[in-house]
C-alpha angles and dihedrals in degrees: 000000000000126000141170116317114272097194126036115249093028110155093194136012132183125179112198123193126172117258111267115196092198123047121209093266091050090050091054089048090051092049090050092050094049091048094048095046091047092049091051093049092046091050093053092047090050091049089053090053098256093124096155087070088073094069095043093045092047091051092047095047092044091052091046093050093046092051094046091051093046093049093048095048093050093046093052091058097059118099145135126215126196115197122183113195138147093278094054144276113313118204110195119183127188115195132210092265092052096257112145125205127184132194128185116211123196110238101205096094099012117134131187111229129184106206110203114221118194111251094358140081111280119256118245107219134185105210126185143132102328092341129110114162126166114215137179095032090160095060128094125238098270094046090049091051092049091047091048091053093046094047093045089050091049091050090049093050089049093052095041107039120186112223119207102203111171091201091064095048116112112256115219113247107252092206093068 
């Protein structure tokens, strides 16, 4: 969920990507298995004299492989990034078609709210003065709760900084 800081001075960063049950390597293995199995079936049909199967099977496998590849490439583009910095909280979304949208939210009155929805995963909302933005739609319930806690803690640390000033530290009394 979190990665290396994209902007310097970021207090908090979360990179959210939808769950993918099949990584790229698994997709290529699946494509290889479908192609191999289809080739074997086509070969046996050809040997039995059913040569028209070659064209239909080739078209079917070609379309299947094209759709698998198209779906995977679009799915790997989708992401959401939350960046909390001194200037505000940036929500950057990249869609399946590669379109990116960015929204800057002021953090002064921003709250993190988990809105419970009966029978569904709760919604993670950023609520503030005139702002109501749902984020992390792709996450499950446990991940949303973890993200809500982490983001709320980061907002709290940002609003209530702890200063470590050695000049204000108590000096031990040398007479004791």
